[in-house]
C-alpha positions as CSV (number, residue, x, y, z in Angstrom):
1,M,83.6,50.3,221.7
2,A,82.2,52.6,219.6
3,K,84.4,54.3,216.8
4,K,86.8,56.9,218.0
5,S,86.1,59.4,214.7
6,A,82.3,59.4,215.9
7,I,83.8,60.1,220.0
8,E,85.8,62.7,218.3
9,R,83.4,64.2,216.1
10,N,80.8,64.3,219.6
11,S,84.0,65.7,221.9
12,K,84.7,68.5,218.9
13,R,80.7,69.1,219.0
14,Q,81.3,70.1,222.6
15,R,84.2,72.5,223.0
16,L,82.3,74.5,220.2
17,A,79.4,74.6,221.4
18,E,80.9,75.7,225.0
19,R,83.6,78.1,222.8
20,F,80.3,79.7,221.1
21,A,77.7,79.3,224.0
22,A,77.8,83.4,225.1
23,K,77.4,84.9,221.8
24,R,75.0,82.5,221.0
25,A,73.3,83.4,224.1
26,A,73.9,87.3,223.2
27,L,71.8,87.1,220.1
28,K,69.4,84.5,220.7
29,A,68.7,87.3,223.1
30,I,68.7,90.2,220.6
31,A,66.4,88.2,218.7
32,R,63.5,87.3,220.4
33,D,63.4,90.6,222.3
34,T,60.1,92.0,220.7
35,S,61.2,95.9,222.2
36,K,64.0,95.5,219.1
37,P,63.6,96.9,215.6
38,V,62.4,94.2,212.8
39,E,66.0,94.6,211.1
40,E,67.9,94.1,214.4
41,R,66.2,90.9,215.1
42,F,66.5,90.1,211.9
43,A,70.4,90.7,211.5
44,A,70.8,89.1,214.9
45,Q,70.1,85.8,213.4
46,M,71.7,85.9,210.1
47,K,74.4,86.3,212.5
48,L,73.2,83.8,214.1
49,A,72.3,81.3,210.9
50,G,76.2,82.4,210.4
51,L,77.4,80.4,213.0
52,P,79.4,77.2,212.6
53,R,76.3,74.5,212.8
54,N,78.2,72.3,215.5
55,S,78.6,75.2,217.8
56,A,74.8,74.5,218.7
57,P,74.7,72.2,221.5
58,T,71.3,70.5,219.9
59,R,73.8,68.6,218.2
60,I,76.2,67.5,221.1
61,R,74.9,64.1,221.3
62,N,75.5,61.8,225.0
63,R,78.0,59.1,225.1
64,C,78.9,56.8,227.5
65,Q,82.2,57.7,229.4
66,V,83.0,54.5,228.9
67,S,82.6,52.6,225.6
68,G,80.9,55.5,224.2
69,R,78.2,53.9,222.7
70,P,75.1,56.5,222.5
71,R,72.3,54.6,222.8
72,A,70.5,53.5,226.1
73,Y,72.8,56.4,228.0
74,Y,71.7,57.2,232.0
75,R,72.6,60.8,232.2
76,K,73.0,60.6,236.3
77,L,75.7,57.5,236.0
78,K,76.9,59.3,232.1
79,M,77.5,55.8,230.6
80,S,75.8,53.2,228.7
81,R,73.2,50.5,230.0
82,I,76.3,47.7,229.1
83,A,78.7,48.8,230.9
84,L,76.8,49.4,234.1
85,R,75.9,46.4,233.9
86,Q,79.2,45.2,233.3
87,L,80.8,47.7,236.1
88,A,78.4,46.6,238.5
89,S,79.0,42.6,237.5
90,H,82.4,43.1,238.7
91,G,81.5,45.2,242.4
92,M,83.1,47.9,240.8
93,I,79.9,50.5,241.6
94,P,79.1,50.9,245.2
95,G,75.6,49.8,246.6
96,M,74.5,47.8,243.6
97,V,74.6,44.1,243.3
98,K,72.8,41.8,240.4
99,S,69.7,40.5,241.0
100,S,68.2,37.7,240.5
101,W,65.3,35.0,241.8
C-alpha cells in the first residue's frame, strides 16, 4: 500500500488540473496563435506560468485504484500488476484465469 500522503498529493493534483483545465487551454491557444501580436502571446505565456504548477496535467501520476502503487500500472484496468494478479487469483476478475504449463 502506498503512503496516504502520496495518494492525497496526487488526488490534489487531479482536482487542480480539472479546475484550471479551461483557463490553461485558453491561454495555450492564445500563446500558440501566430496571428496574434508577440506582446499578447508573451502576456498569455506569463499568465500560464503564473498558474499553480500542480495544475498541469503532466504532473498527475497514474496510480493503482486498489493499492495506490505508482509503477507497473495498466491504464486499461487502472490497477497495478500486483493488484491485478491478486484479484485474478481470487477469481474477482471475470474471464481471467491463472495460466500454468
